[in-house]
C-alpha positions as CSV (number, residue, x, y, z in Angstrom):
1,X,27.9,-118.3,-46.0
2,X,30.1,-119.1,-49.0
3,X,33.5,-117.8,-49.8
4,X,32.1,-115.6,-52.6
5,X,29.6,-114.0,-50.2
6,X,32.3,-113.1,-47.8
7,X,34.3,-111.3,-50.4
8,X,31.3,-109.5,-51.7
9,X,30.2,-108.2,-48.3
10,X,33.6,-106.6,-47.9
11,X,35.8,-108.8,-45.8
12,X,39.5,-108.5,-46.4
13,X,39.9,-112.3,-46.3
14,X,38.1,-115.2,-47.9
15,X,37.0,-118.2,-45.8
16,X,39.6,-121.0,-45.4
17,X,38.0,-124.0,-47.1
18,X,38.8,-127.3,-45.3
19,X,37.8,-129.4,-48.3
20,X,40.2,-128.5,-51.2
21,X,38.2,-130.6,-53.6
22,X,35.1,-128.5,-52.9
23,X,37.0,-125.3,-53.3
24,X,38.5,-126.4,-56.6
25,X,35.1,-126.9,-58.1
26,X,33.9,-123.4,-57.2
27,X,33.8,-120.7,-59.9
28,X,35.5,-118.1,-57.6
29,X,39.3,-118.9,-57.1
30,X,39.4,-116.8,-53.9
31,X,40.4,-119.9,-51.8
32,X,43.9,-119.7,-53.3
33,X,44.6,-116.4,-51.4
34,X,42.5,-117.1,-48.3
35,X,43.8,-115.2,-45.4
36,X,46.0,-112.9,-47.4
37,X,45.4,-109.1,-47.1
38,X,43.5,-107.7,-50.1
39,X,44.7,-104.8,-52.3
40,X,42.0,-103.1,-54.2
41,X,42.3,-101.3,-57.5
42,X,40.5,-97.9,-57.9
43,X,39.2,-96.0,-60.8
44,X,41.8,-93.4,-60.2
45,X,44.6,-96.0,-60.5
46,X,45.5,-95.6,-56.8
47,X,46.0,-99.0,-55.0
48,X,44.0,-99.2,-51.8
49,X,44.5,-101.2,-48.6
50,X,43.5,-100.3,-45.0
51,X,47.1,-99.2,-44.3
52,X,47.2,-97.0,-47.5
53,X,43.8,-95.5,-46.6
54,X,45.2,-94.3,-43.2
55,X,47.9,-92.3,-45.1
56,X,45.1,-90.1,-46.3
57,X,45.0,-87.3,-43.7
58,X,41.3,-87.0,-43.6
59,X,40.7,-90.7,-43.1
60,X,43.4,-90.8,-40.3
61,X,41.8,-87.8,-38.6
62,X,38.3,-89.2,-38.8
63,X,39.4,-92.7,-37.5
64,X,41.4,-91.2,-34.7
65,X,38.7,-88.8,-33.7
66,X,35.9,-91.4,-33.4
67,X,38.1,-94.2,-31.9
68,X,39.6,-92.0,-29.2
69,X,36.2,-90.6,-28.3
70,X,34.5,-94.0,-28.0
71,X,37.5,-95.4,-26.0
72,X,37.6,-92.4,-23.7
73,X,34.0,-92.7,-22.4
74,X,33.7,-94.9,-19.2
75,X,31.6,-98.0,-19.9
76,X,29.8,-98.8,-16.6
77,X,27.9,-101.9,-15.5
78,X,24.5,-101.2,-13.8
79,X,21.9,-103.3,-12.0
80,X,18.3,-102.1,-11.6
81,X,16.4,-102.6,-8.4
82,X,13.4,-104.8,-9.1
83,X,11.2,-103.0,-6.6
84,X,11.7,-99.3,-7.3
85,X,13.7,-99.4,-10.7
86,X,16.6,-97.5,-9.1
87,X,19.9,-98.5,-10.5
88,X,23.3,-99.1,-8.9
89,X,26.7,-99.0,-10.5
90,X,28.4,-102.4,-10.0
91,X,32.2,-102.5,-9.9
92,X,32.4,-106.1,-8.8
93,X,31.4,-107.3,-12.2
94,X,34.3,-108.8,-14.3
95,X,33.1,-107.0,-17.4
96,X,33.7,-103.6,-15.8
97,X,37.4,-104.4,-15.1
98,X,38.0,-105.7,-18.7
99,X,36.6,-102.5,-20.3
100,X,37.8,-99.9,-17.9
101,X,41.1,-101.1,-16.5
102,X,42.7,-103.8,-18.6
103,X,41.4,-106.5,-21.0
104,X,44.0,-108.9,-19.7
105,X,43.9,-108.1,-16.0
106,X,47.5,-107.0,-16.2
107,X,49.3,-103.6,-16.8
108,X,50.5,-104.8,-20.2
109,X,47.7,-103.1,-22.1
110,X,45.1,-100.6,-21.0
111,X,41.4,-100.8,-21.6
112,X,41.5,-97.5,-23.4
113,X,44.1,-98.7,-26.0
114,X,42.2,-102.0,-26.4
115,X,38.8,-100.2,-27.1
116,X,40.5,-97.6,-29.4
117,X,42.1,-100.3,-31.5
118,X,38.9,-102.4,-31.8
119,X,36.9,-99.3,-32.8
120,X,39.5,-98.4,-35.4
121,X,39.3,-101.9,-36.9
122,X,35.5,-101.5,-37.1
123,X,35.7,-98.0,-38.7
124,X,38.2,-99.0,-41.5
125,X,37.5,-102.7,-42.1
126,X,33.9,-102.8,-40.9
127,X,34.6,-105.4,-38.3
128,X,36.6,-105.5,-35.0
129,X,37.1,-108.8,-33.3
130,X,38.4,-109.9,-29.9
131,X,38.5,-113.3,-28.3
132,X,37.0,-113.7,-24.8
133,X,38.7,-116.0,-22.4
134,X,36.5,-117.4,-19.5
135,X,37.2,-119.0,-16.1
136,X,35.7,-122.2,-14.7
137,X,32.4,-120.5,-14.0
138,X,32.0,-119.1,-17.5
139,X,32.9,-115.5,-16.4
140,X,35.0,-113.4,-18.8
141,X,38.6,-112.9,-17.5
142,X,40.5,-111.6,-20.6
143,X,39.9,-110.3,-24.1
144,X,42.5,-110.5,-26.9
145,X,42.3,-108.6,-30.2
146,X,42.2,-110.7,-33.3
147,X,43.6,-109.6,-36.6
148,X,40.6,-108.4,-38.7
149,X,42.2,-109.5,-41.9
150,X,42.4,-113.1,-40.8
151,X,39.2,-113.5,-38.8
152,X,35.7,-114.1,-40.3
153,X,32.3,-115.5,-39.3
154,X,30.9,-118.8,-40.7
155,X,27.3,-119.8,-40.5
156,X,27.3,-122.4,-43.3
157,X,26.4,-125.2,-40.8
158,X,23.4,-123.3,-39.4
159,X,25.3,-122.2,-36.3
160,X,27.4,-119.1,-36.2
161,X,31.1,-119.7,-35.4
162,X,34.3,-117.7,-36.2
163,X,37.6,-118.7,-37.8
164,X,40.8,-117.0,-37.1
165,X,44.6,-117.3,-37.5
166,X,47.5,-115.2,-36.3
167,X,49.7,-115.6,-39.4
168,X,49.3,-116.5,-43.0
169,X,51.1,-119.8,-42.5
170,X,49.1,-120.9,-39.5
171,X,46.0,-123.1,-39.8
172,X,42.8,-121.3,-38.9
173,X,41.1,-122.4,-35.7
174,X,37.4,-122.3,-34.9
175,X,35.9,-120.3,-32.0
176,X,32.4,-120.4,-30.7
177,X,30.3,-117.2,-31.3
178,X,29.8,-116.6,-27.6
179,X,33.5,-116.2,-27.2
180,X,34.0,-113.6,-29.9
181,X,33.4,-109.9,-29.1
182,X,32.4,-108.5,-32.5
183,X,31.9,-104.8,-33.2
184,X,30.5,-104.5,-36.7
185,X,29.4,-101.6,-39.0
186,X,26.7,-101.6,-41.6
187,X,25.9,-105.1,-42.6
188,X,23.9,-107.0,-45.2
189,X,23.2,-110.1,-43.0
190,X,23.7,-108.9,-39.3
191,X,26.7,-111.3,-39.2
192,X,29.5,-109.4,-40.8
193,X,30.0,-105.7,-41.5
194,X,30.8,-104.2,-44.9
195,X,34.5,-103.4,-45.3
196,X,34.5,-99.6,-45.4
197,X,37.8,-99.5,-47.2
198,X,36.4,-101.7,-49.9
199,X,33.2,-99.6,-50.4
200,X,35.0,-96.3,-50.2
201,X,38.1,-97.3,-52.3
202,X,37.2,-95.1,-55.3
203,X,36.3,-92.1,-53.1
204,X,39.4,-92.3,-51.0
205,X,41.6,-93.3,-53.9
206,X,40.6,-90.1,-55.7
207,X,41.7,-88.1,-52.7
208,X,45.0,-89.8,-52.4
209,X,45.6,-89.3,-56.2
210,X,44.9,-85.6,-55.8
211,X,47.5,-85.5,-53.0
212,X,50.1,-87.2,-55.2
213,X,49.3,-84.8,-58.1
214,X,49.8,-81.8,-55.8
215,X,53.1,-83.3,-54.5
216,X,54.4,-83.9,-58.0
217,X,53.4,-80.4,-59.0
218,X,55.3,-78.7,-56.2
219,X,58.3,-81.0,-56.6
220,X,58.7,-80.7,-60.4
221,X,56.6,-77.8,-61.7
222,X,55.8,-75.4,-59.0
223,X,55.6,-71.8,-60.3
224,X,57.2,-68.8,-58.5
225,X,55.1,-66.2,-56.7
226,X,56.6,-63.2,-58.6
227,X,58.7,-62.4,-61.6
228,X,61.2,-59.5,-62.2
229,X,60.5,-57.9,-65.6
230,X,63.3,-55.9,-67.4
231,X,63.0,-53.7,-70.4
232,X,66.6,-54.5,-71.4
233,X,68.0,-57.7,-72.7
234,X,69.9,-59.7,-69.9
235,X,72.4,-62.4,-70.4
236,X,72.0,-65.6,-68.4
237,X,74.8,-64.5,-66.0
238,X,73.2,-61.1,-65.5
239,X,69.7,-62.7,-64.8
240,X,71.2,-65.1,-62.4
241,X,73.1,-62.4,-60.5
242,X,70.0,-60.1,-60.4
243,X,67.8,-62.9,-59.0
244,X,70.4,-63.9,-56.3
245,X,70.8,-60.3,-55.1
246,X,67.1,-59.8,-54.9
247,X,66.5,-63.1,-53.0
248,X,69.3,-62.4,-50.6
249,X,67.7,-59.1,-49.6
250,X,64.0,-60.0,-49.7
251,X,63.8,-63.8,-48.8
252,X,63.2,-65.1,-45.3
253,X,61.1,-64.1,-42.3
254,X,63.2,-61.1,-41.4
255,X,62.8,-59.6,-44.8
256,X,59.0,-60.1,-45.2
257,X,58.2,-56.4,-44.7
258,X,61.3,-54.8,-46.2
259,X,60.8,-52.4,-49.1
260,X,62.1,-53.4,-52.5
261,X,63.9,-50.7,-54.5
262,X,64.1,-51.4,-58.2
263,X,66.1,-49.5,-60.9
264,X,67.0,-49.9,-64.5
265,X,63.5,-50.4,-65.7
266,X,62.8,-53.4,-63.4
267,X,59.3,-54.1,-62.3
268,X,57.7,-56.9,-60.1
269,X,55.0,-59.0,-61.8
270,X,53.0,-61.2,-59.3
271,X,51.5,-64.5,-60.4
272,X,47.8,-65.1,-59.6
273,X,46.4,-68.6,-59.0
274,X,45.0,-70.1,-62.2
275,X,41.6,-71.5,-62.7
276,X,43.1,-75.0,-62.9
277,X,44.9,-74.6,-59.5
278,X,41.7,-73.1,-58.0
279,X,39.7,-76.2,-59.1
280,X,42.4,-78.4,-57.6
281,X,41.9,-76.7,-54.3
282,X,38.2,-77.1,-54.5
283,X,38.6,-80.8,-55.3
284,X,40.8,-81.2,-52.2
285,X,38.0,-79.6,-50.2
286,X,35.4,-81.9,-51.8
287,X,37.5,-85.0,-50.9
288,X,37.6,-83.9,-47.3
289,X,33.8,-83.6,-47.3
290,X,33.6,-87.0,-48.9
291,X,35.6,-88.7,-46.1
292,X,33.4,-86.9,-43.5
293,X,30.3,-88.4,-45.1
294,X,31.7,-92.0,-45.1
295,X,32.3,-91.6,-41.3
296,X,29.1,-89.7,-40.7
297,X,31.0,-86.8,-39.3
298,X,30.2,-83.1,-39.6
299,X,32.7,-81.8,-42.3
300,X,34.1,-79.0,-40.1
301,X,35.4,-81.7,-37.7
302,X,37.9,-82.5,-40.4
303,X,38.8,-78.9,-41.0
304,X,36.4,-78.3,-43.9
305,X,35.2,-74.7,-44.3
306,X,31.9,-75.8,-45.9
307,X,28.9,-76.9,-43.9
308,X,30.1,-75.4,-40.7
309,X,27.2,-75.1,-38.3
310,X,26.9,-72.0,-36.2
311,X,26.8,-73.6,-32.7
312,X,25.9,-71.4,-29.8
313,X,28.3,-73.2,-27.4
314,X,30.7,-76.1,-27.2
315,X,28.0,-78.1,-25.4
316,X,25.7,-77.9,-28.4
317,X,28.5,-78.9,-30.8
318,X,29.4,-81.9,-28.7
319,X,25.8,-82.9,-28.4
320,X,25.3,-82.9,-32.2
321,X,28.5,-84.8,-32.6
322,X,27.4,-87.3,-30.0
323,X,24.0,-87.9,-31.5
324,X,24.8,-88.4,-35.1
325,X,28.4,-89.8,-35.0
326,X,29.1,-91.5,-31.6
327,X,25.8,-92.8,-30.3
328,X,25.4,-95.4,-33.1
329,X,28.8,-96.9,-32.2
330,X,28.2,-96.6,-28.5
331,X,25.0,-98.6,-28.8
332,X,26.8,-101.3,-30.7
333,X,29.3,-101.6,-27.9
334,X,26.6,-101.7,-25.2
335,X,24.6,-104.3,-27.1
336,X,27.6,-106.5,-27.6
337,X,28.7,-106.2,-24.0
338,X,25.2,-107.2,-22.9
339,X,25.2,-110.2,-25.2
340,X,28.8,-111.5,-24.6
341,X,29.9,-110.3,-21.1
342,X,26.7,-111.0,-19.1
343,X,26.0,-114.5,-18.2
344,X,22.8,-116.2,-19.5
345,X,21.2,-115.9,-16.0
346,X,22.1,-112.2,-15.8
347,X,20.4,-111.6,-19.1
348,X,17.4,-113.6,-18.1
349,X,16.9,-111.4,-15.0
350,X,16.7,-108.3,-17.3
351,X,18.3,-106.2,-14.5
352,X,21.9,-106.1,-15.6
353,X,23.1,-103.9,-18.5
354,X,26.2,-101.9,-19.8
355,X,25.9,-98.2,-20.4
356,X,28.4,-95.4,-21.3
357,X,28.8,-92.5,-19.0
358,X,28.3,-89.5,-21.3
359,X,28.8,-86.7,-18.7
360,X,32.3,-86.0,-19.6
361,X,31.2,-85.2,-23.2
362,X,28.0,-83.3,-22.5
363,X,29.4,-81.2,-19.7
364,X,32.4,-79.7,-21.4
365,X,31.2,-76.2,-20.7
366,X,32.0,-75.4,-17.0
367,X,29.6,-72.5,-16.9
368,X,26.7,-74.7,-18.1
369,X,27.6,-77.4,-15.6
370,X,27.6,-74.9,-12.7
371,X,24.2,-73.5,-13.8
372,X,22.8,-77.0,-14.1
373,X,23.9,-78.2,-10.6
374,X,22.7,-74.9,-9.1
375,X,19.2,-75.4,-10.5
376,X,19.2,-79.1,-9.4
377,X,20.2,-78.1,-5.8
378,X,17.5,-75.4,-5.7
379,X,14.8,-77.8,-6.9
380,X,16.1,-80.3,-4.2
381,X,16.8,-83.0,-6.8
382,X,20.4,-83.4,-5.7
383,X,22.3,-82.6,-2.5
384,X,25.3,-80.3,-2.2
385,X,27.7,-83.3,-2.0
386,X,26.2,-84.8,-5.1
387,X,26.7,-81.5,-6.9
388,X,30.3,-81.2,-5.7
389,X,30.9,-84.7,-7.0
390,X,29.8,-83.6,-10.5
391,X,32.3,-80.8,-10.3
392,X,35.0,-83.2,-9.3
393,X,35.3,-81.7,-5.8
394,X,35.6,-83.4,-2.4
395,X,32.6,-83.8,-0.1
396,X,31.6,-81.2,2.6
397,X,32.6,-82.6,6.0
398,X,30.4,-80.3,8.1
399,X,27.4,-82.8,8.0
400,X,25.3,-80.5,5.8
401,X,26.4,-81.7,2.4
402,X,23.9,-84.6,2.3
403,X,20.8,-82.5,3.1
404,X,18.3,-81.6,0.4
405,X,17.9,-77.9,0.8
406,X,17.2,-74.9,-1.4
407,X,19.6,-72.2,-0.2
408,X,17.3,-69.5,-1.6
409,X,14.4,-70.7,0.6
410,X,16.2,-72.2,3.6
411,X,19.6,-70.4,3.9
412,X,19.8,-70.8,7.7
413,X,20.8,-73.9,9.6
414,X,18.0,-75.3,11.9
415,X,18.6,-75.9,15.5
416,X,18.5,-79.7,15.1
417,X,21.0,-79.5,12.2
418,X,23.3,-77.3,14.2
419,X,23.2,-79.9,17.1
420,X,24.0,-82.6,14.5
421,X,26.9,-80.7,13.1
422,X,28.2,-79.9,16.6
423,X,28.0,-83.6,17.5
424,X,30.0,-84.6,14.4
425,X,32.6,-81.9,15.0
426,X,33.1,-82.9,18.7
427,X,33.3,-86.6,18.0
428,X,36.7,-88.1,18.5
429,X,38.1,-89.7,15.4
430,X,38.1,-93.5,15.6
431,X,41.0,-95.6,14.3
432,X,39.5,-98.3,12.0
433,X,41.2,-101.6,11.4
434,X,40.1,-102.3,7.8
435,X,41.2,-105.9,7.9
436,X,39.0,-106.7,10.9
437,X,35.9,-105.4,9.1
438,X,36.8,-107.2,5.9
439,X,37.4,-110.4,7.8
440,X,34.0,-110.0,9.5
441,X,32.3,-110.0,6.1
442,X,34.5,-112.7,4.6
443,X,33.9,-115.0,7.6
444,X,30.1,-114.6,7.2
445,X,30.4,-115.4,3.5
446,X,32.6,-118.5,4.2
447,X,30.1,-119.8,6.6
448,X,27.4,-119.4,4.0
449,X,29.6,-121.2,1.5
450,X,30.2,-124.1,3.8
451,X,26.5,-124.7,4.4
452,X,25.7,-124.3,0.7
453,X,28.5,-126.6,-0.4
454,X,27.0,-129.5,1.6
455,X,23.6,-129.0,0.0
456,X,25.0,-128.8,-3.5
457,X,27.2,-131.8,-3.2
458,X,24.3,-133.8,-1.6
459,X,22.1,-132.9,-4.6
460,X,24.8,-133.8,-7.1
461,X,25.1,-137.3,-5.6
462,X,21.3,-138.0,-5.8
463,X,20.5,-139.9,-9.0
464,X,16.8,-138.9,-8.9
465,X,17.5,-135.2,-9.0
466,X,17.6,-133.1,-12.2
467,X,20.6,-131.2,-11.0
468,X,20.5,-128.1,-13.3
469,X,16.8,-127.4,-12.5
470,X,17.5,-128.0,-8.8
471,X,20.5,-125.6,-8.9
472,X,18.5,-122.8,-10.6
473,X,15.7,-123.0,-8.0
474,X,18.2,-123.4,-5.1
475,X,20.0,-120.2,-5.9
476,X,16.8,-118.3,-6.6
477,X,15.7,-119.2,-3.0
478,X,19.1,-118.5,-1.6
479,X,19.2,-114.8,-2.6
480,X,17.0,-113.4,0.3
481,X,18.8,-115.5,2.9
482,X,22.2,-114.2,1.8
483,X,21.0,-110.6,2.0
484,X,19.5,-111.2,5.5
485,X,22.8,-112.7,6.7
486,X,24.8,-109.7,5.4
487,X,22.5,-107.1,7.0
488,X,24.1,-107.3,10.5
489,X,27.6,-106.9,9.0
490,X,26.4,-103.8,7.1
491,X,25.2,-102.3,10.4
492,X,28.6,-102.8,12.0
493,X,30.3,-101.2,9.0
494,X,27.9,-98.3,9.2
495,X,29.1,-97.6,12.7
496,X,32.5,-96.5,11.3
497,X,31.1,-94.7,8.3
498,X,31.5,-97.6,5.8
499,X,28.6,-98.3,3.5
500,X,27.9,-101.9,2.7
501,X,25.0,-102.9,0.4
502,X,23.7,-106.3,1.4
503,X,21.6,-106.6,-1.7
504,X,24.6,-106.1,-4.0
505,X,26.7,-108.6,-2.1
506,X,23.8,-111.1,-2.2
507,X,23.4,-110.7,-6.0
508,X,27.2,-111.1,-6.5
509,X,27.2,-114.2,-4.4
510,X,24.2,-115.7,-6.1
511,X,25.4,-115.1,-9.7
512,X,29.0,-116.1,-9.1
513,X,28.2,-119.4,-7.3
514,X,25.3,-120.3,-9.5
515,X,27.2,-119.8,-12.7
516,X,30.3,-121.7,-11.4
517,X,28.1,-124.7,-10.4
518,X,26.1,-124.7,-13.7
519,X,29.3,-124.4,-15.8
520,X,30.9,-127.2,-13.9
521,X,27.8,-129.4,-14.4
522,X,28.1,-129.0,-18.2
523,X,31.6,-130.4,-18.2
524,X,30.9,-133.4,-16.0
525,X,29.2,-136.8,-16.3
526,X,26.7,-137.9,-13.7
527,X,29.4,-140.1,-12.0
528,X,31.9,-137.2,-11.8
529,X,29.4,-134.4,-11.0
530,X,30.0,-134.2,-7.3
531,X,33.8,-134.4,-7.7
532,X,33.8,-131.7,-10.4
533,X,31.7,-129.3,-8.3
534,X,34.0,-129.9,-5.3
535,X,37.0,-128.9,-7.4
536,X,35.2,-125.6,-8.3
537,X,34.6,-124.8,-4.7
538,X,38.1,-125.5,-3.6
539,X,40.0,-124.1,-6.6
540,X,37.9,-121.1,-7.6
541,X,35.4,-120.1,-4.9
542,X,37.5,-120.6,-1.8
543,X,39.2,-117.2,-2.1
544,X,36.1,-115.4,-3.3
545,X,34.8,-114.2,0.1
546,X,38.1,-112.4,0.9
547,X,38.2,-110.8,-2.6
548,X,34.7,-109.5,-2.4
549,X,35.2,-108.2,1.2
550,X,38.3,-106.2,0.1
551,X,36.5,-104.7,-2.9
552,X,33.4,-103.9,-0.9
553,X,35.5,-102.1,1.7
554,X,37.2,-100.0,-0.9
555,X,33.9,-99.0,-2.5
556,X,32.4,-98.1,0.9
557,X,35.0,-95.3,1.2
558,X,34.2,-93.7,-2.2
């Protein structure tokens, strides 16, 4: 990709050229201003930049509306069960924390603000960039927003990389493509999105020019609503005195409905809006519709009175908005998360994926939600407790909330169910020491780690072993043994009402340890391989069993 191509596709920066001699021979002199924010001329004479575009009320409203909607939807991590295709929501995955709590793992910035900012960059500039920081095992641990005006892709060497700088005086640095989270809009090459502010500069520039024209009109040449006509000739002082007395009595909110009494041949002449002013108002309406089309929004979302669809309910309106405006962006987010926040092994398994939870948008109508869950209960698709969860209510604690029952057919409680409820109600509450149960799981995982560590180090020391191939096969065989070792712990947890999923713990163990070992192997020579893997175990994986046990216990109570 050359510098000229980057400017044509709409980037706000040109590529920084390492070889000045090569740039000097190019026809396009864009390398002189590489990294500087671009200001575009428009046919209306209005200068245009991303910041100026946001001063146009319709552009601001559209950008804010879409960005806040995308950022407000939970972005979940799921893993499918290979046997029955059921899926389970995974909160242990590092990608979930980055996109739902904080991209830096600290309270400095929220995930909502991070996602809203990145989406706004993509909407206005066509590209939103964030740098991914990874730990020793290659897992993402932080994401940092990069300035879109000073970040650009480069595939001139046949391999995609990115260049970025934080200021105009700083030398650009190169980042591998796998470490750049890139949300892009419409693109000519699937590498870089068109700059929307560049493509729409004439359309938005015309709207801003109309705003300025209206502002100048009301500042300098605004006409009055009425005039007082007199048959007699009035001097300037008499006209001024008459106007002041009339305004004192009939101006202001308290005088809006007061009756005017005129004498001496005076009459009130109202001014009607001219055809020119009427056309100006129509042009303002047209500009609003134009902005809506650039963002693929229904015009009435920006306050336009034209093209308003007659929706039967708020749910239908939200569904239309979701399908034609939000879903294209949500799919871009999900695809980029799958590509950049899942490890190569997780992608190879084809079981892990990111997906937005759209319930909060689709279920805005409470009456429709109640009707939906009622029908699902009657058809025995969900239980009462699952229905209460959809309504943001606590679970029933009478023992009947987890039963599949149609109240219209089986309204009564069976004898066996009554005995079960009585047993639950008569049972004495048991004081549970959470740390003891967490330590039980952590101890089991540490014992598994100790045995595994010896096998991995032994393989790393053997010269006749292709270590990477051995590690992949080793962890594939390890998965069922880990799950079997955790099953007894899950049974103990179940005795106190805590749910532990051995399969989820086994998958988390397998993927975390496998990725950590393979990532360490990439950075070591054959002579230092065993030592490098030992450092990973002692510095990174030693605390892992306790962290997983604590998270699993918290999730078991939800």
